[in-house]
C-alpha positions as CSV (number, residue, x, y, z in Angstrom):
1,M,-16.5,-9.1,-16.3
2,G,-16.9,-5.1,-17.4
3,E,-16.6,-3.6,-20.7
4,K,-13.5,-5.1,-22.9
5,S,-10.9,-2.0,-23.1
6,E,-10.6,-0.9,-26.9
7,V,-7.2,-1.2,-28.4
8,L,-6.3,2.2,-29.7
9,L,-2.9,1.7,-31.0
10,R,-0.9,-1.6,-30.9
11,I,3.1,-1.2,-30.7
12,F,5.5,-3.8,-32.1
13,G,2.1,-6.2,-32.1
14,V,2.8,-6.5,-28.5
15,F,1.9,-3.5,-26.5
16,D,-1.5,-2.1,-26.7
17,I,-2.7,1.2,-25.9
18,T,-6.0,1.8,-24.5
19,G,-7.9,4.8,-23.2
20,E,-6.6,3.6,-19.4
21,V,-2.8,3.4,-20.5
22,I,-3.1,7.1,-22.0
23,V,-4.7,8.3,-18.8
24,M,-2.2,6.3,-16.6
25,F,0.6,7.7,-18.6
26,A,-0.7,11.3,-18.2
27,L,-1.0,11.1,-14.6
28,I,2.4,9.8,-14.1
29,A,3.7,12.5,-16.1
30,A,1.6,15.1,-14.2
31,V,3.0,13.6,-10.7
32,A,6.6,13.5,-12.1
33,V,6.5,17.2,-13.1
34,I,4.9,18.5,-9.7
35,S,7.3,16.2,-7.8
36,L,10.5,17.9,-9.9
37,I,9.1,21.4,-9.1
38,V,8.4,21.0,-5.4
39,T,11.7,19.2,-4.8
40,H,13.4,21.7,-7.2
41,N,13.3,24.7,-5.2
42,L,12.6,23.7,-1.4
43,K,12.3,26.5,1.0
44,E,12.9,26.8,4.7
45,K,9.9,28.8,4.8
46,P,7.3,27.3,2.5
47,G,5.0,28.5,0.1
48,K,1.6,27.3,0.0
49,F,2.1,24.7,-2.4
50,Q,5.1,23.5,-0.8
51,N,2.9,23.4,2.5
52,V,-0.1,21.4,1.0
53,I,3.1,19.0,-0.2
54,E,4.4,18.7,3.0
55,F,1.2,18.3,4.8
56,A,0.2,15.6,2.5
57,V,3.8,13.5,3.0
58,E,3.4,14.2,6.8
59,Y,-0.3,12.7,6.6
60,L,0.9,9.6,4.8
61,D,3.9,8.9,6.8
62,N,1.6,9.2,10.2
63,F,-1.1,7.0,8.6
64,F,1.4,4.3,7.8
65,A,3.0,4.6,10.9
66,E,-0.1,3.7,12.9
67,V,-0.1,0.4,10.9
68,L,3.8,-0.2,10.7
69,G,5.4,1.4,13.5
70,R,7.6,4.9,12.8
71,E,10.7,3.0,11.7
72,K,9.0,0.3,9.0
73,S,6.9,3.5,8.0
74,R,9.8,5.7,6.8
75,K,11.4,2.6,5.3
76,Y,8.7,1.8,3.0
77,L,6.7,5.4,2.5
78,K,8.0,5.8,-0.8
79,Y,6.6,2.5,-2.1
80,L,3.2,2.7,0.0
81,S,2.8,6.5,-1.1
82,T,3.3,5.4,-4.8
83,F,0.2,3.0,-4.4
84,F,-1.6,5.7,-2.5
85,V,-1.4,8.4,-5.2
86,F,-1.5,6.4,-8.3
87,I,-5.0,5.0,-7.0
88,I,-6.5,8.0,-5.5
89,L,-5.5,9.9,-8.9
90,S,-6.8,7.1,-11.1
91,N,-10.1,7.0,-9.4
92,Y,-10.6,10.8,-9.4
93,S,-9.6,10.8,-13.0
94,G,-13.1,9.1,-13.7
95,L,-15.0,12.0,-12.7
96,L,-13.5,14.3,-14.9
97,P,-16.2,15.1,-17.5
98,V,-13.8,14.2,-20.6
99,V,-13.1,10.7,-19.0
100,G,-15.4,8.0,-20.0
101,I,-17.2,9.5,-22.7
102,T,-14.6,8.7,-25.2
103,P,-12.7,5.5,-25.7
104,Y,-9.6,7.8,-25.7
105,L,-9.9,8.5,-22.2
106,K,-11.0,6.2,-19.5
107,A,-10.1,5.8,-15.6
108,P,-7.1,3.2,-15.0
109,T,-8.6,1.7,-12.2
110,A,-12.1,0.7,-13.6
111,S,-9.8,-1.7,-15.6
112,L,-9.4,-5.5,-14.3
113,S,-6.0,-5.5,-16.1
114,V,-4.8,-2.2,-14.2
115,G,-6.4,-3.9,-10.7
116,I,-4.4,-7.1,-11.6
117,A,-1.4,-5.4,-12.2
118,L,-1.6,-3.4,-9.1
119,G,-2.0,-6.9,-7.3
120,A,0.8,-8.2,-8.8
121,I,3.2,-5.5,-8.0
122,A,2.0,-5.5,-4.7
123,F,2.9,-9.3,-4.2
124,V,6.3,-9.0,-5.8
125,F,6.9,-6.0,-3.1
126,L,5.6,-8.2,-0.1
127,Q,8.0,-11.1,-1.1
128,V,11.0,-8.9,-1.8
129,A,10.4,-6.8,1.5
130,G,9.9,-10.2,3.6
131,L,13.0,-11.8,2.2
132,R,15.3,-8.7,2.9
133,A,13.9,-8.8,6.6
134,G,15.1,-12.2,7.1
135,V,15.3,-15.6,4.9
136,K,14.6,-17.7,7.9
137,N,11.7,-15.8,9.3
138,Y,10.4,-15.4,5.7
139,F,10.2,-19.4,5.1
140,K,9.3,-20.2,9.1
141,R,6.2,-17.8,8.8
142,F,4.7,-20.6,6.4
143,V,5.1,-23.3,8.6
144,S,3.9,-21.8,11.8
145,P,2.0,-22.7,14.2
146,V,2.0,-26.0,12.6
147,F,3.7,-27.6,9.3
148,F,0.4,-28.7,7.7
149,M,-0.6,-25.3,7.3
150,L,2.3,-24.9,4.6
151,P,-0.3,-25.4,1.5
152,L,-2.9,-23.0,2.9
153,L,-0.4,-20.2,3.7
154,I,1.1,-20.4,0.3
155,L,-2.3,-20.3,-1.3
156,D,-3.0,-17.3,0.9
157,E,0.0,-15.5,-0.5
158,F,-1.7,-15.7,-3.6
159,I,-5.3,-15.0,-2.6
160,K,-4.1,-11.7,-1.1
161,P,-3.2,-10.0,-4.5
162,A,-6.1,-11.4,-6.3
163,S,-8.4,-10.3,-3.5
164,L,-6.6,-6.4,-3.7
165,A,-7.1,-6.5,-7.2
166,L,-11.0,-7.5,-7.7
167,R,-11.7,-5.3,-4.4
168,L,-10.5,-2.4,-6.2
169,F,-11.9,-3.0,-9.7
170,G,-15.2,-4.1,-8.3
171,N,-15.8,-1.2,-6.3
172,I,-14.5,1.3,-9.0
173,F,-16.5,-0.5,-11.8
174,G,-19.5,-0.7,-9.6
175,E,-19.8,2.8,-8.9
176,E,-19.2,3.8,-12.6
177,T,-22.1,1.3,-14.0
178,V,-24.6,2.9,-11.0
179,T,-23.8,6.5,-12.0
180,S,-24.3,5.9,-15.6
181,E,-28.0,3.8,-15.0
182,L,-28.9,6.9,-12.7
183,Y,-28.0,9.0,-15.5
184,N,-30.2,6.9,-17.8
185,I,-33.3,6.9,-15.6
186,L,-33.1,10.5,-14.0
187,P,-30.4,12.7,-15.6
188,I,-31.0,15.8,-13.9
189,G,-30.0,15.5,-10.1
190,A,-29.3,12.0,-9.2
191,P,-25.9,11.8,-10.9
192,V,-24.6,14.7,-9.4
193,I,-25.3,13.3,-5.8
194,M,-23.7,10.2,-7.0
195,M,-20.8,12.1,-8.0
196,G,-20.6,14.0,-4.9
197,L,-20.7,10.6,-2.9
198,S,-17.7,9.1,-5.4
199,L,-15.5,12.0,-4.1
200,L,-15.4,10.0,-0.9
201,F,-15.8,6.9,-2.2
202,C,-12.9,6.7,-4.4
203,A,-10.4,8.0,-1.4
204,I,-11.9,5.3,0.6
205,Q,-10.9,2.6,-1.9
206,A,-7.4,4.0,-2.0
207,V,-7.0,3.9,1.9
208,V,-8.3,0.4,2.0
209,F,-5.9,-1.0,-0.9
210,T,-2.9,0.6,0.7
211,M,-4.1,-0.1,4.6
212,L,-4.3,-3.9,3.4
213,V,-1.1,-3.9,1.9
214,S,0.6,-2.3,5.0
215,I,-0.9,-4.8,7.3
216,Y,0.1,-7.7,4.9
217,L,4.0,-5.9,4.8
218,D,4.1,-5.9,8.8
219,E,3.3,-9.6,8.7
220,A,5.8,-10.2,6.0
221,T,8.8,-8.3,7.7
222,E,7.7,-9.4,11.1
223,I,10.8,-10.6,13.0
224,E,10.4,-13.3,15.7
225,E,12.1,-11.8,19.0
226,I,14.4,-14.1,21.1
227,P,13.1,-14.5,24.5
228,V,15.8,-13.5,26.9
229,K,16.7,-16.0,29.8
230,T,16.0,-13.8,32.6
231,K,16.3,-16.8,35.3
232,K,19.8,-17.8,34.3
233,V,21.1,-14.0,34.3
234,K,19.2,-13.2,37.7
235,S,20.9,-16.3,39.3
236,K,24.4,-15.7,37.9
237,K,24.2,-12.1,39.5
238,I,22.8,-13.5,42.8
239,K,25.7,-15.8,42.7
240,N,28.4,-13.0,41.9
241,Q,26.8,-11.0,45.0
242,K,27.1,-13.7,47.3
243,T,30.7,-14.3,46.1
244,H,31.5,-10.8,46.6
245,G,30.2,-10.7,50.1
246,Q,31.9,-13.5,51.1
247,T,35.0,-12.1,49.8
248,Q,34.6,-9.1,51.9
249,A,33.7,-11.0,54.9
250,Q,36.8,-12.8,54.8
251,N,38.9,-9.7,54.4
252,Q,37.2,-8.3,57.6
253,L,38.3,-11.4,59.6
254,S,41.6,-11.3,58.1
């Protein structure tokens, strides 16, 4: 499926450095530098650059809060935002003129290996978050509503990261393939239009991936609420009121 990544360098005979890995490391380094610059000199009256970063963080916080609620959104914002920023930057890197032309530079998300890695990271993240939210609830959701659903629900846990990886890779690789074929058929005009659509398309893929992870996270960390026995509480309250009323009546008679 797709083109095989060309190995440019092999470290210790184990780690393969490909064009996707080079771009991925470059993106990580760029985000790290920008983060250090922004956090090093924060101001109460922010400048234009700090305003842009704060707007982006606030937007992501509100976006995840709509799915998870404000409390969970703040708790897992760092993890979910990392997914979003990495995916959208990886997608947009494929639109740069120098990326894709040479084997030394390729968009990371156009590789199935990167998609599988992101799916695996999401899988581990969801399991850890579920266990930390409550071990009892974590295992209970595999046998709810009935016990014989256990094999299907366990299988579903492994299907989720696989579907995330294949969806991301399939859409990005398909978009790049269509753009390349249009360029071969009609070199002038068509690729420009397709690249314009790709600006929206790449953002949508990042939103879809992180939204699905957020939904899975909400399911994994859901805590079953214990119903309050209102009838017994109400009856005890009425009984206490009657006893108090009888005591007052006896005092008045005496």
